Gaussian input, Z-matrix of N, CA and C with variables (Angstrom, degrees):
# hf/3-21g

backbone

0 1
 N
 C     1     B1
 C     2     B2     1     A1
 N     3     B3     2     A2     1     D1
 C     4     B4     3     A3     2     D2
 C     5     B5     4     A4     3     D3
 N     6     B6     5     A5     4     D4
 C     7     B7     6     A6     5     D5
 C     8     B8     7     A7     6     D6
 N     9     B9     8     A8     7     D7
 C    10    B10     9     A9     8     D8
 C    11    B11    10    A10     9     D9
 N    12    B12    11    A11    10    D10
 C    13    B13    12    A12    11    D11
 C    14    B14    13    A13    12    D12
 N    15    B15    14    A14    13    D13
 C    16    B16    15    A15    14    D14
 C    17    B17    16    A16    15    D15
 N    18    B18    17    A17    16    D16
 C    19    B19    18    A18    17    D17
 C    20    B20    19    A19    18    D18
 N    21    B21    20    A20    19    D19
 C    22    B22    21    A21    20    D20
 C    23    B23    22    A22    21    D21
 N    24    B24    23    A23    22    D22
 C    25    B25    24    A24    23    D23
 C    26    B26    25    A25    24    D24
 N    27    B27    26    A26    25    D25
 C    28    B28    27    A27    26    D26
 C    29    B29    28    A28    27    D27
 N    30    B30    29    A29    28    D28
 C    31    B31    30    A30    29    D29
 C    32    B32    31    A31    30    D30
 N    33    B33    32    A32    31    D31
 C    34    B34    33    A33    32    D32
 C    35    B35    34    A34    33    D33
 N    36    B36    35    A35    34    D34
 C    37    B37    36    A36    35    D35
 C    38    B38    37    A37    36    D36
 N    39    B39    38    A38    37    D37
 C    40    B40    39    A39    38    D38
 C    41    B41    40    A40    39    D39
 N    42    B42    41    A41    40    D40
 C    43    B43    42    A42    41    D41
 C    44    B44    43    A43    42    D42
 N    45    B45    44    A44    43    D43
 C    46    B46    45    A45    44    D44
 C    47    B47    46    A46    45    D45
 N    48    B48    47    A47    46    D46
 C    49    B49    48    A48    47    D47
 C    50    B50    49    A49    48    D48
 N    51    B51    50    A50    49    D49
 C    52    B52    51    A51    50    D50
 C    53    B53    52    A52    51    D51
 N    54    B54    53    A53    52    D52
 C    55    B55    54    A54    53    D53
 C    56    B56    55    A55    54    D54
 N    57    B57    56    A56    55    D55
 C    58    B58    57    A57    56    D56
 C    59    B59    58    A58    57    D57
 N    60    B60    59    A59    58    D58
 C    61    B61    60    A60    59    D59
 C    62    B62    61    A61    60    D60
 N    63    B63    62    A62    61    D61
 C    64    B64    63    A63    62    D62
 C    65    B65    64    A64    63    D63
 N    66    B66    65    A65    64    D64
 C    67    B67    66    A66    65    D65
 C    68    B68    67    A67    66    D66
 N    69    B69    68    A68    67    D67
 C    70    B70    69    A69    68    D68
 C    71    B71    70    A70    69    D69
 N    72    B72    71    A71    70    D70
 C    73    B73    72    A72    71    D71
 C    74    B74    73    A73    72    D72
 N    75    B75    74    A74    73    D73
 C    76    B76    75    A75    74    D74
 C    77    B77    76    A76    75    D75
 N    78    B78    77    A77    76    D76
 C    79    B79    78    A78    77    D77
 C    80    B80    79    A79    78    D78
 N    81    B81    80    A80    79    D79
 C    82    B82    81    A81    80    D80
 C    83    B83    82    A82    81    D81
 N    84    B84    83    A83    82    D82
 C    85    B85    84    A84    83    D83
 C    86    B86    85    A85    84    D84
 N    87    B87    86    A86    85    D85
 C    88    B88    87    A87    86    D86
 C    89    B89    88    A88    87    D87
 N    90    B90    89    A89    88    D88
 C    91    B91    90    A90    89    D89
 C    92    B92    91    A91    90    D90
 N    93    B93    92    A92    91    D91
 C    94    B94    93    A93    92    D92
 C    95    B95    94    A94    93    D93
 N    96    B96    95    A95    94    D94
 C    97    B97    96    A96    95    D95
 C    98    B98    97    A97    96    D96
 N    99    B99    98    A98    97    D97
 C   100   B100    99    A99    98    D98
 C   101   B101   100   A100    99    D99
 N   102   B102   101   A101   100   D100
 C   103   B103   102   A102   101   D101
 C   104   B104   103   A103   102   D102
 N   105   B105   104   A104   103   D103
 C   106   B106   105   A105   104   D104
 C   107   B107   106   A106   105   D105
 N   108   B108   107   A107   106   D106
 C   109   B109   108   A108   107   D107
 C   110   B110   109   A109   108   D108
 N   111   B111   110   A110   109   D109
 C   112   B112   111   A111   110   D110
 C   113   B113   112   A112   111   D111
 N   114   B114   113   A113   112   D112
 C   115   B115   114   A114   113   D113
 C   116   B116   115   A115   114   D114
 N   117   B117   116   A116   115   D115
 C   118   B118   117   A117   116   D116
 C   119   B119   118   A118   117   D117
 N   120   B120   119   A119   118   D118
 C   121   B121   120   A120   119   D119
 C   122   B122   121   A121   120   D120
 N   123   B123   122   A122   121   D121
 C   124   B124   123   A123   122   D122
 C   125   B125   124   A124   123   D123
 N   126   B126   125   A125   124   D124
 C   127   B127   126   A126   125   D125
 C   128   B128   127   A127   126   D126
 N   129   B129   128   A128   127   D127
 C   130   B130   129   A129   128   D128
 C   131   B131   130   A130   129   D129
 N   132   B132   131   A131   130   D130
 C   133   B133   132   A132   131   D131
 C   134   B134   133   A133   132   D132
 N   135   B135   134   A134   133   D133
 C   136   B136   135   A135   134   D134
 C   137   B137   136   A136   135   D135
 N   138   B138   137   A137   136   D136
 C   139   B139   138   A138   137   D137
 C   140   B140   139   A139   138   D138
 N   141   B141   140   A140   139   D139
 C   142   B142   141   A141   140   D140
 C   143   B143   142   A142   141   D141
 N   144   B144   143   A143   142   D142
 C   145   B145   144   A144   143   D143
 C   146   B146   145   A145   144   D144
 N   147   B147   146   A146   145   D145
 C   148   B148   147   A147   146   D146
 C   149   B149   148   A148   147   D147
 N   150   B150   149   A149   148   D148
 C   151   B151   150   A150   149   D149
 C   152   B152   151   A151   150   D150
 N   153   B153   152   A152   151   D151
 C   154   B154   153   A153   152   D152
 C   155   B155   154   A154   153   D153
 N   156   B156   155   A155   154   D154
 C   157   B157   156   A156   155   D155
 C   158   B158   157   A157   156   D156
 N   159   B159   158   A158   157   D157
 C   160   B160   159   A159   158   D158
 C   161   B161   160   A160   159   D159
 N   162   B162   161   A161   160   D160
 C   163   B163   162   A162   161   D161
 C   164   B164   163   A163   162   D162
 N   165   B165   164   A164   163   D163
 C   166   B166   165   A165   164   D164
 C   167   B167   166   A166   165   D165
 N   168   B168   167   A167   166   D166
 C   169   B169   168   A168   167   D167
 C   170   B170   169   A169   168   D168
 N   171   B171   170   A170   169   D169
 C   172   B172   171   A171   170   D170
 C   173   B173   172   A172   171   D171
 N   174   B174   173   A173   172   D172
 C   175   B175   174   A174   173   D173
 C   176   B176   175   A175   174   D174
 N   177   B177   176   A176   175   D175
 C   178   B178   177   A177   176   D176
 C   179   B179   178   A178   177   D177
 N   180   B180   179   A179   178   D178
 C   181   B181   180   A180   179   D179
 C   182   B182   181   A181   180   D180
 N   183   B183   182   A182   181   D181
 C   184   B184   183   A183   182   D182
 C   185   B185   184   A184   183   D183
 N   186   B186   185   A185   184   D184
 C   187   B187   186   A186   185   D185
 C   188   B188   187   A187   186   D186
 N   189   B189   188   A188   187   D187
 C   190   B190   189   A189   188   D188
 C   191   B191   190   A190   189   D189
 N   192   B192   191   A191   190   D190
 C   193   B193   192   A192   191   D191
 C   194   B194   193   A193   192   D192
 N   195   B195   194   A194   193   D193
 C   196   B196   195   A195   194   D194
 C   197   B197   196   A196   195   D195
 N   198   B198   197   A197   196   D196
 C   199   B199   198   A198   197   D197
 C   200   B200   199   A199   198   D198
 N   201   B201   200   A200   199   D199
 C   202   B202   201   A201   200   D200
 C   203   B203   202   A202   201   D201
 N   204   B204   203   A203   202   D202
 C   205   B205   204   A204   203   D203
 C   206   B206   205   A205   204   D204
 N   207   B207   206   A206   205   D205
 C   208   B208   207   A207   206   D206
 C   209   B209   208   A208   207   D207
 N   210   B210   209   A209   208   D208
 C   211   B211   210   A210   209   D209
 C   212   B212   211   A211   210   D210
 N   213   B213   212   A212   211   D211
 C   214   B214   213   A213   212   D212
 C   215   B215   214   A214   213   D213
 N   216   B216   215   A215   214   D214
 C   217   B217   216   A216   215   D215
 C   218   B218   217   A217   216   D216
 N   219   B219   218   A218   217   D217
 C   220   B220   219   A219   218   D218
 C   221   B221   220   A220   219   D219
 N   222   B222   221   A221   220   D220
 C   223   B223   222   A222   221   D221
 C   224   B224   223   A223   222   D222
 N   225   B225   224   A224   223   D223
 C   226   B226   225   A225   224   D224
 C   227   B227   226   A226   225   D225
 N   228   B228   227   A227   226   D226
 C   229   B229   228   A228   227   D227
 C   230   B230   229   A229   228   D228
 N   231   B231   230   A230   229   D229
 C   232   B232   231   A231   230   D230
 C   233   B233   232   A232   231   D231
 N   234   B234   233   A233   232   D232
 C   235   B235   234   A234   233   D233
 C   236   B236   235   A235   234   D234
 N   237   B237   236   A236   235   D235
 C   238   B238   237   A237   236   D236
 C   239   B239   238   A238   237   D237
 N   240   B240   239   A239   238   D238
 C   241   B241   240   A240   239   D239
 C   242   B242   241   A241   240   D240
 N   243   B243   242   A242   241   D241
 C   244   B244   243   A243   242   D242
 C   245   B245   244   A244   243   D243
 N   246   B246   245   A245   244   D244
 C   247   B247   246   A246   245   D245
 C   248   B248   247   A247   246   D246
 N   249   B249   248   A248   247   D247
 C   250   B250   249   A249   248   D248
 C   251   B251   250   A250   249   D249
 N   252   B252   251   A251   250   D250
 C   253   B253   252   A252   251   D251
 C   254   B254   253   A253   252   D252
 N   255   B255   254   A254   253   D253
 C   256   B256   255   A255   254   D254
 C   257   B257   256   A256   255   D255
 N   258   B258   257   A257   256   D256
 C   259   B259   258   A258   257   D257
 C   260   B260   259   A259   258   D258
 N   261   B261   260   A260   259   D259
 C   262   B262   261   A261   260   D260
 C   263   B263   262   A262   261   D261
 N   264   B264   263   A263   262   D262
 C   265   B265   264   A264   263   D263
 C   266   B266   265   A265   264   D264
 N   267   B267   266   A266   265   D265
 C   268   B268   267   A267   266   D266
 C   269   B269   268   A268   267   D267
 N   270   B270   269   A269   268   D268
 C   271   B271   270   A270   269   D269
 C   272   B272   271   A271   270   D270
 N   273   B273   272   A272   271   D271
 C   274   B274   273   A273   272   D272
 C   275   B275   274   A274   273   D273
 N   276   B276   275   A275   274   D274
 C   277   B277   276   A276   275   D275
 C   278   B278   277   A277   276   D276
 N   279   B279   278   A278   277   D277
 C   280   B280   279   A279   278   D278
 C   281   B281   280   A280   279   D279
 N   282   B282   281   A281   280   D280
 C   283   B283   282   A282   281   D281
 C   284   B284   283   A283   282   D282
 N   285   B285   284   A284   283   D283
 C   286   B286   285   A285   284   D284
 C   287   B287   286   A286   285   D285
 N   288   B288   287   A287   286   D286
 C   289   B289   288   A288   287   D287
 C   290   B290   289   A289   288   D288
 N   291   B291   290   A290   289   D289
 C   292   B292   291   A291   290   D290
 C   293   B293   292   A292   291   D291
 N   294   B294   293   A293   292   D292
 C   295   B295   294   A294   293   D293
 C   296   B296   295   A295   294   D294
 N   297   B297   296   A296   295   D295
 C   298   B298   297   A297   296   D296
 C   299   B299   298   A298   297   D297
 N   300   B300   299   A299   298   D298
 C   301   B301   300   A300   299   D299
 C   302   B302   301   A301   300   D300
 N   303   B303   302   A302   301   D301
 C   304   B304   303   A303   302   D302
 C   305   B305   304   A304   303   D303
 N   306   B306   305   A305   304   D304
 C   307   B307   306   A306   305   D305
 C   308   B308   307   A307   306   D306
 N   309   B309   308   A308   307   D307
 C   310   B310   309   A309   308   D308
 C   311   B311   310   A310   309   D309
 N   312   B312   311   A311   310   D310
 C   313   B313   312   A312   311   D311
 C   314   B314   313   A313   312   D312
 N   315   B315   314   A314   313   D313
 C   316   B316   315   A315   314   D314
 C   317   B317   316   A316   315   D315
 N   318   B318   317   A317   316   D316
 C   319   B319   318   A318   317   D317
 C   320   B320   319   A319   318   D318
 N   321   B321   320   A320   319   D319
 C   322   B322   321   A321   320   D320
 C   323   B323   322   A322   321   D321
 N   324   B324   323   A323   322   D322
 C   325   B325   324   A324   323   D323
 C   326   B326   325   A325   324   D324
 N   327   B327   326   A326   325   D325
 C   328   B328   327   A327   326   D326
 C   329   B329   328   A328   327   D327
 N   330   B330   329   A329   328   D328
 C   331   B331   330   A330   329   D329
 C   332   B332   331   A331   330   D330
 N   333   B333   332   A332   331   D331
 C   334   B334   333   A333   332   D332
 C   335   B335   334   A334   333   D333

   B1=1.4445
   B2=1.5324
   B3=1.3084
   B4=1.4601
   B5=1.5199
   B6=1.3187
   B7=1.4557
   B8=1.5190
   B9=1.3496
   B10=1.4607
   B11=1.5214
   B12=1.3374
   B13=1.4602
   B14=1.5237
   B15=1.3210
   B16=1.4601
   B17=1.5211
   B18=1.3332
   B19=1.4610
   B20=1.5193
   B21=1.3299
   B22=1.4606
   B23=1.5299
   B24=1.3399
   B25=1.4523
   B26=1.5214
   B27=1.3160
   B28=1.4605
   B29=1.5186
   B30=1.3259
   B31=1.4528
   B32=1.5217
   B33=1.3211
   B34=1.4583
   B35=1.5307
   B36=1.3256
   B37=1.4449
   B38=1.5348
   B39=1.3090
   B40=1.4574
   B41=1.5200
   B42=1.3093
   B43=1.4541
   B44=1.5188
   B45=1.2989
   B46=1.4613
   B47=1.5204
   B48=1.3245
   B49=1.4656
   B50=1.5214
   B51=1.3325
   B52=1.4599
   B53=1.5187
   B54=1.3127
   B55=1.4585
   B56=1.5142
   B57=1.3356
   B58=1.4556
   B59=1.5201
   B60=1.3266
   B61=1.4634
   B62=1.5277
   B63=1.3229
   B64=1.4603
   B65=1.5268
   B66=1.3150
   B67=1.4680
   B68=1.5149
   B69=1.3119
   B70=1.4583
   B71=1.5227
   B72=1.3278
   B73=1.4583
   B74=1.5083
   B75=1.3424
   B76=1.4677
   B77=1.5383
   B78=1.3126
   B79=1.4584
   B80=1.5314
   B81=1.3274
   B82=1.4529
   B83=1.5264
   B84=1.3153
   B85=1.4526
   B86=1.5085
   B87=1.3286
   B88=1.4559
   B89=1.5260
   B90=1.3173
   B91=1.4627
   B92=1.5285
   B93=1.3153
   B94=1.4642
   B95=1.5228
   B96=1.3236
   B97=1.4644
   B98=1.5289
   B99=1.3312
   B100=1.4565
   B101=1.5255
   B102=1.3278
   B103=1.4599
   B104=1.5088
   B105=1.3417
   B106=1.4609
   B107=1.5136
   B108=1.3177
   B109=1.4576
   B110=1.5204
   B111=1.3120
   B112=1.4701
   B113=1.5251
   B114=1.3467
   B115=1.4701
   B116=1.5255
   B117=1.3200
   B118=1.4641
   B119=1.5256
   B120=1.3128
   B121=1.4659
   B122=1.5256
   B123=1.3091
   B124=1.4618
   B125=1.5274
   B126=1.3204
   B127=1.4548
   B128=1.5178
   B129=1.3062
   B130=1.4593
   B131=1.5296
   B132=1.3033
   B133=1.4632
   B134=1.5180
   B135=1.3030
   B136=1.4585
   B137=1.5243
   B138=1.3088
   B139=1.4573
   B140=1.5164
   B141=1.3145
   B142=1.4576
   B143=1.5256
   B144=1.3161
   B145=1.4544
   B146=1.5274
   B147=1.3173
   B148=1.4612
   B149=1.5254
   B150=1.3182
   B151=1.4625
   B152=1.5226
   B153=1.3157
   B154=1.4652
   B155=1.5227
   B156=1.3283
   B157=1.4677
   B158=1.5305
   B159=1.3337
   B160=1.4697
   B161=1.5207
   B162=1.3232
   B163=1.4675
   B164=1.5234
   B165=1.3324
   B166=1.4689
   B167=1.5311
   B168=1.3206
   B169=1.4701
   B170=1.5253
   B171=1.3347
   B172=1.4635
   B173=1.5229
   B174=1.3303
   B175=1.4608
   B176=1.5260
   B177=1.3225
   B178=1.4632
   B179=1.5259
   B180=1.3167
   B181=1.4630
   B182=1.5296
   B183=1.3400
   B184=1.4644
   B185=1.5318
   B186=1.3204
   B187=1.4702
   B188=1.5289
   B189=1.3252
   B190=1.4616
   B191=1.5159
   B192=1.3044
   B193=1.4632
   B194=1.5281
   B195=1.3067
   B196=1.4647
   B197=1.5306
   B198=1.3120
   B199=1.4677
   B200=1.5258
   B201=1.3156
   B202=1.4646
   B203=1.5308
   B204=1.3183
   B205=1.4732
   B206=1.5244
   B207=1.3135
   B208=1.4666
   B209=1.5212
   B210=1.3238
   B211=1.4693
   B212=1.5306
   B213=1.3329
   B214=1.4607
   B215=1.5297
   B216=1.3206
   B217=1.4681
   B218=1.5301
   B219=1.3301
   B220=1.4670
   B221=1.5279
   B222=1.3230
   B223=1.4674
   B224=1.5257
   B225=1.3084
   B226=1.4658
   B227=1.5277
   B228=1.3204
   B229=1.4695
   B230=1.5288
   B231=1.3316
   B232=1.4707
   B233=1.5220
   B234=1.3340
   B235=1.4673
   B236=1.5310
   B237=1.3231
   B238=1.4667
   B239=1.5322
   B240=1.3288
   B241=1.4702
   B242=1.5251
   B243=1.3250
   B244=1.4596
   B245=1.5235
   B246=1.3403
   B247=1.4653
   B248=1.5238
   B249=1.3388
   B250=1.4601
   B251=1.5229
   B252=1.3302
   B253=1.4665
   B254=1.5217
   B255=1.3054
   B256=1.4659
   B257=1.5283
   B258=1.3229
   B259=1.4543
   B260=1.5369
   B261=1.3433
   B262=1.4655
   B263=1.5233
   B264=1.3221
   B265=1.4703
   B266=1.5283
   B267=1.3265
   B268=1.4651
   B269=1.5307
   B270=1.3181
   B271=1.4608
   B272=1.5317
   B273=1.3147
   B274=1.4651
   B275=1.5250
   B276=1.3096
   B277=1.4643
   B278=1.5228
   B279=1.3282
   B280=1.4595
   B281=1.5363
   B282=1.3290
   B283=1.4694
   B284=1.5295
   B285=1.3081
   B286=1.4585
   B287=1.5206
   B288=1.3093
   B289=1.4620
   B290=1.5254
   B291=1.3165
   B292=1.4586
   B293=1.5210
   B294=1.3099
   B295=1.4611
   B296=1.5240
   B297=1.3326
   B298=1.4715
   B299=1.5324
   B300=1.3141
   B301=1.4683
   B302=1.5339
   B303=1.3304
   B304=1.4662
   B305=1.5181
   B306=1.3260
   B307=1.4666
   B308=1.5268
   B309=1.3279
   B310=1.4630
   B311=1.5240
   B312=1.3211
   B313=1.4616
   B314=1.5160
   B315=1.3159
   B316=1.4683
   B317=1.5286
   B318=1.3207
   B319=1.4589
   B320=1.5276
   B321=1.3272
   B322=1.4665
   B323=1.5255
   B324=1.3510
   B325=1.4684
   B326=1.5273
   B327=1.3336
   B328=1.4638
   B329=1.5255
   B330=1.3218
   B331=1.4500
   B332=1.5188
   B333=1.3155
   B334=1.4832
   B335=1.5145
   A1=108.15
   A2=114.80
   A3=121.37
   A4=108.70
   A5=115.27
   A6=121.87
   A7=109.16
   A8=115.31
   A9=120.68
   A10=108.68
   A11=116.63
   A12=122.53
   A13=108.16
   A14=115.78
   A15=121.26
   A16=111.80
   A17=115.36
   A18=121.41
   A19=111.12
   A20=116.78
   A21=120.95
   A22=111.53
   A23=116.36
   A24=120.34
   A25=113.28
   A26=117.54
   A27=121.28
   A28=110.08
   A29=114.69
   A30=121.25
   A31=106.81
   A32=115.45
   A33=121.30
   A34=110.36
   A35=115.19
   A36=122.03
   A37=105.42
   A38=116.84
   A39=119.25
   A40=110.06
   A41=115.46
   A42=120.79
   A43=109.30
   A44=113.97
   A45=122.44
   A46=109.34
   A47=116.55
   A48=122.30
   A49=112.01
   A50=117.31
   A51=120.39
   A52=111.00
   A53=115.28
   A54=120.40
   A55=109.60
   A56=114.58
   A57=121.30
   A58=108.17
   A59=116.74
   A60=118.86
   A61=109.73
   A62=116.64
   A63=119.48
   A64=109.38
   A65=114.41
   A66=123.01
   A67=106.35
   A68=116.21
   A69=121.61
   A70=107.31
   A71=115.76
   A72=119.52
   A73=109.43
   A74=117.11
   A75=119.11
   A76=112.77
   A77=116.91
   A78=121.80
   A79=110.22
   A80=116.66
   A81=121.24
   A82=108.83
   A83=114.70
   A84=120.56
   A85=110.45
   A86=116.72
   A87=122.49
   A88=109.14
   A89=115.68
   A90=123.03
   A91=107.42
   A92=116.20
   A93=122.35
   A94=107.28
   A95=117.29
   A96=121.58
   A97=109.36
   A98=114.83
   A99=122.39
   A100=108.59
   A101=117.48
   A102=121.98
   A103=106.39
   A104=116.26
   A105=118.37
   A106=112.35
   A107=112.59
   A108=121.33
   A109=108.23
   A110=115.53
   A111=118.93
   A112=110.47
   A113=116.36
   A114=119.15
   A115=113.26
   A116=118.08
   A117=125.28
   A118=113.32
   A119=117.52
   A120=121.31
   A121=110.11
   A122=115.56
   A123=121.02
   A124=108.88
   A125=116.16
   A126=122.44
   A127=109.21
   A128=117.03
   A129=121.39
   A130=109.27
   A131=115.16
   A132=120.81
   A133=110.09
   A134=114.63
   A135=121.06
   A136=107.38
   A137=115.51
   A138=121.42
   A139=110.30
   A140=115.24
   A141=121.78
   A142=105.77
   A143=115.38
   A144=122.24
   A145=109.69
   A146=116.11
   A147=121.63
   A148=106.13
   A149=115.25
   A150=119.64
   A151=110.19
   A152=114.33
   A153=119.61
   A154=110.57
   A155=117.02
   A156=119.78
   A157=111.73
   A158=117.94
   A159=120.66
   A160=112.02
   A161=116.58
   A162=119.13
   A163=113.52
   A164=117.06
   A165=121.04
   A166=112.66
   A167=117.28
   A168=120.13
   A169=110.09
   A170=116.90
   A171=120.27
   A172=110.28
   A173=117.01
   A174=120.46
   A175=111.60
   A176=116.78
   A177=120.02
   A178=110.89
   A179=117.36
   A180=120.96
   A181=112.09
   A182=116.97
   A183=120.96
   A184=112.52
   A185=116.38
   A186=123.28
   A187=113.31
   A188=115.80
   A189=119.93
   A190=109.64
   A191=115.25
   A192=120.87
   A193=109.06
   A194=115.80
   A195=120.30
   A196=108.68
   A197=116.02
   A198=120.92
   A199=109.85
   A200=116.44
   A201=121.39
   A202=110.70
   A203=117.05
   A204=121.43
   A205=110.64
   A206=117.14
   A207=120.86
   A208=111.33
   A209=117.13
   A210=120.34
   A211=110.47
   A212=117.02
   A213=120.12
   A214=110.06
   A215=117.23
   A216=120.92
   A217=110.38
   A218=117.89
   A219=121.34
   A220=110.38
   A221=115.86
   A222=120.01
   A223=111.27
   A224=116.46
   A225=120.21
   A226=111.08
   A227=116.73
   A228=119.42
   A229=111.02
   A230=118.04
   A231=120.73
   A232=110.00
   A233=117.08
   A234=120.76
   A235=109.94
   A236=117.45
   A237=120.84
   A238=111.22
   A239=117.01
   A240=120.28
   A241=109.97
   A242=116.82
   A243=119.96
   A244=110.56
   A245=117.56
   A246=120.46
   A247=110.29
   A248=116.39
   A249=121.54
   A250=112.92
   A251=117.66
   A252=121.69
   A253=114.41
   A254=117.74
   A255=120.07
   A256=108.53
   A257=116.78
   A258=120.10
   A259=116.52
   A260=118.22
   A261=119.60
   A262=110.68
   A263=117.66
   A264=121.29
   A265=114.06
   A266=117.64
   A267=120.00
   A268=111.32
   A269=116.53
   A270=120.77
   A271=112.05
   A272=117.23
   A273=120.84
   A274=111.41
   A275=117.65
   A276=120.32
   A277=111.44
   A278=116.40
   A279=121.41
   A280=109.30
   A281=117.65
   A282=119.45
   A283=112.07
   A284=114.69
   A285=122.07
   A286=106.62
   A287=116.44
   A288=121.03
   A289=108.48
   A290=114.94
   A291=119.44
   A292=108.35
   A293=116.26
   A294=121.40
   A295=109.36
   A296=116.91
   A297=119.18
   A298=112.40
   A299=117.02
   A300=120.83
   A301=112.25
   A302=117.81
   A303=120.92
   A304=113.79
   A305=117.16
   A306=120.57
   A307=111.52
   A308=118.90
   A309=121.28
   A310=111.75
   A311=116.69
   A312=120.27
   A313=112.73
   A314=116.82
   A315=120.39
   A316=109.66
   A317=116.55
   A318=119.89
   A319=110.58
   A320=116.71
   A321=120.05
   A322=110.87
   A323=117.11
   A324=119.91
   A325=112.06
   A326=116.92
   A327=120.88
   A328=112.56
   A329=116.21
   A330=120.65
   A331=114.02
   A332=115.88
   A333=119.00
   A334=111.45
   D1=140.56
   D2=178.36
   D3=-124.63
   D4=163.55
   D5=-178.17
   D6=-123.68
   D7=143.66
   D8=176.23
   D9=-135.65
   D10=123.75
   D11=176.26
   D12=-91.89
   D13=107.59
   D14=-174.50
   D15=-82.15
   D16=156.28
   D17=175.56
   D18=-64.60
   D19=-18.56
   D20=178.35
   D21=-72.29
   D22=-11.39
   D23=179.97
   D24=100.82
   D25=-11.12
   D26=178.93
   D27=-89.85
   D28=150.80
   D29=174.63
   D30=-111.59
   D31=121.30
   D32=-177.61
   D33=-106.05
   D34=143.01
   D35=169.76
   D36=-107.66
   D37=138.85
   D38=-177.29
   D39=-151.46
   D40=158.96
   D41=169.15
   D42=-150.77
   D43=155.28
   D44=-176.15
   D45=-81.58
   D46=130.38
   D47=179.64
   D48=-97.84
   D49=-40.67
   D50=-177.15
   D51=155.98
   D52=-169.87
   D53=-178.56
   D54=-142.41
   D55=160.46
   D56=177.12
   D57=-157.60
   D58=155.29
   D59=176.56
   D60=-69.35
   D61=151.40
   D62=173.85
   D63=-131.95
   D64=150.88
   D65=175.44
   D66=-137.44
   D67=121.79
   D68=178.94
   D69=-136.70
   D70=96.13
   D71=-175.06
   D72=62.41
   D73=-129.99
   D74=-179.75
   D75=-79.00
   D76=-10.89
   D77=-176.24
   D78=-89.08
   D79=139.47
   D80=175.86
   D81=-152.88
   D82=160.64
   D83=-178.68
   D84=167.79
   D85=-141.02
   D86=-178.51
   D87=-120.95
   D88=133.97
   D89=175.04
   D90=-102.61
   D91=117.81
   D92=176.28
   D93=-97.50
   D94=128.84
   D95=-174.80
   D96=-111.46
   D97=129.35
   D98=177.62
   D99=-123.43
   D100=150.75
   D101=168.41
   D102=-101.66
   D103=140.57
   D104=-179.88
   D105=-145.91
   D106=159.35
   D107=177.77
   D108=-147.68
   D109=150.17
   D110=173.94
   D111=-110.02
   D112=-6.55
   D113=-178.34
   D114=-132.64
   D115=4.80
   D116=-178.64
   D117=63.52
   D118=10.60
   D119=177.92
   D120=-111.33
   D121=-53.44
   D122=-178.55
   D123=-99.92
   D124=127.73
   D125=179.96
   D126=-118.83
   D127=146.13
   D128=172.89
   D129=-149.48
   D130=162.42
   D131=179.16
   D132=-88.78
   D133=148.18
   D134=172.71
   D135=-136.09
   D136=138.96
   D137=179.97
   D138=-103.55
   D139=140.40
   D140=172.07
   D141=-114.12
   D142=115.31
   D143=-176.17
   D144=-92.78
   D145=116.70
   D146=176.65
   D147=-110.41
   D148=96.23
   D149=-176.83
   D150=-81.38
   D151=148.77
   D152=177.68
   D153=-59.79
   D154=-35.52
   D155=-178.95
   D156=-68.17
   D157=-28.40
   D158=-179.95
   D159=-68.82
   D160=-30.48
   D161=-177.76
   D162=-104.19
   D163=-6.72
   D164=-175.82
   D165=-60.04
   D166=-41.47
   D167=-178.21
   D168=-62.43
   D169=-44.58
   D170=179.24
   D171=-63.10
   D172=-45.67
   D173=-178.84
   D174=-61.36
   D175=-40.72
   D176=178.92
   D177=-67.78
   D178=-40.90
   D179=-178.62
   D180=-67.19
   D181=-29.50
   D182=-177.13
   D183=-106.20
   D184=3.66
   D185=175.86
   D186=52.70
   D187=40.47
   D188=174.61
   D189=-158.29
   D190=152.70
   D191=177.44
   D192=-88.19
   D193=147.00
   D194=175.52
   D195=-76.96
   D196=140.64
   D197=178.84
   D198=-75.22
   D199=169.13
   D200=177.42
   D201=-60.62
   D202=-38.72
   D203=178.81
   D204=-65.64
   D205=-40.66
   D206=178.86
   D207=-67.01
   D208=-37.19
   D209=176.73
   D210=-65.59
   D211=-39.30
   D212=176.24
   D213=-62.71
   D214=-41.71
   D215=178.95
   D216=-61.47
   D217=-40.51
   D218=176.39
   D219=-61.29
   D220=-43.31
   D221=-179.64
   D222=-62.87
   D223=-44.34
   D224=-178.54
   D225=-65.08
   D226=-41.46
   D227=178.52
   D228=-68.48
   D229=-34.54
   D230=175.57
   D231=-65.44
   D232=-36.69
   D233=175.72
   D234=-63.01
   D235=-44.77
   D236=177.99
   D237=-60.79
   D238=-40.53
   D239=177.35
   D240=-60.70
   D241=-41.27
   D242=179.02
   D243=-64.98
   D244=-40.34
   D245=175.84
   D246=-56.71
   D247=-42.43
   D248=-177.82
   D249=-74.13
   D250=-38.15
   D251=-172.48
   D252=-87.11
   D253=-31.08
   D254=-178.02
   D255=-84.32
   D256=122.91
   D257=-169.57
   D258=-72.03
   D259=-16.51
   D260=-176.58
   D261=-142.81
   D262=148.87
   D263=-179.40
   D264=-57.38
   D265=-29.24
   D266=179.81
   D267=-60.62
   D268=-27.89
   D269=-179.50
   D270=-79.71
   D271=-6.13
   D272=178.57
   D273=-85.17
   D274=7.46
   D275=176.07
   D276=-87.85
   D277=-15.95
   D278=177.77
   D279=-83.63
   D280=143.82
   D281=178.68
   D282=-59.83
   D283=150.82
   D284=175.09
   D285=-98.54
   D286=131.27
   D287=177.98
   D288=-115.05
   D289=123.38
   D290=177.10
   D291=-64.48
   D292=122.67
   D293=-178.79
   D294=-87.91
   D295=135.32
   D296=178.81
   D297=-53.54
   D298=-35.01
   D299=-179.02
   D300=-66.85
   D301=-20.67
   D302=-178.30
   D303=-90.50
   D304=-15.36
   D305=-173.40
   D306=-59.37
   D307=-50.02
   D308=-178.87
   D309=-58.34
   D310=-46.71
   D311=-178.72
   D312=-63.12
   D313=-41.09
   D314=-179.84
   D315=-67.04
   D316=-46.59
   D317=-178.75
   D318=-62.82
   D319=-40.19
   D320=177.94
   D321=-63.81
   D322=-43.44
   D323=-179.45
   D324=-65.67
   D325=-26.26
   D326=178.06
   D327=-86.34
   D328=-10.63
   D329=-179.62
   D330=70.95
   D331=31.84
   D332=-179.21
   D333=-85.69

């Protein structure tokens, strides 16, 4: 279990559950599943959706595919962004979707 102190003022506990492919209409990619709590009493799962289309522009611009580890790092950083941006724990029940506009910034901050 790990802890994250969000800019929203909440402290979240979370751990990684696993991943699976997802297909939603024309969109597909990898769904990373985490369990989280804001009070250490109630736990629920949250999915971070890393769609192939969200990372395609970066991969084409850099002429290489992101590894499975790099995709996991993107998912984890997108989860942290959601912790910071969503003002209340109740909003952490909705899936997090990696936004194409965030990919460059996350990858740069990770030094990949």
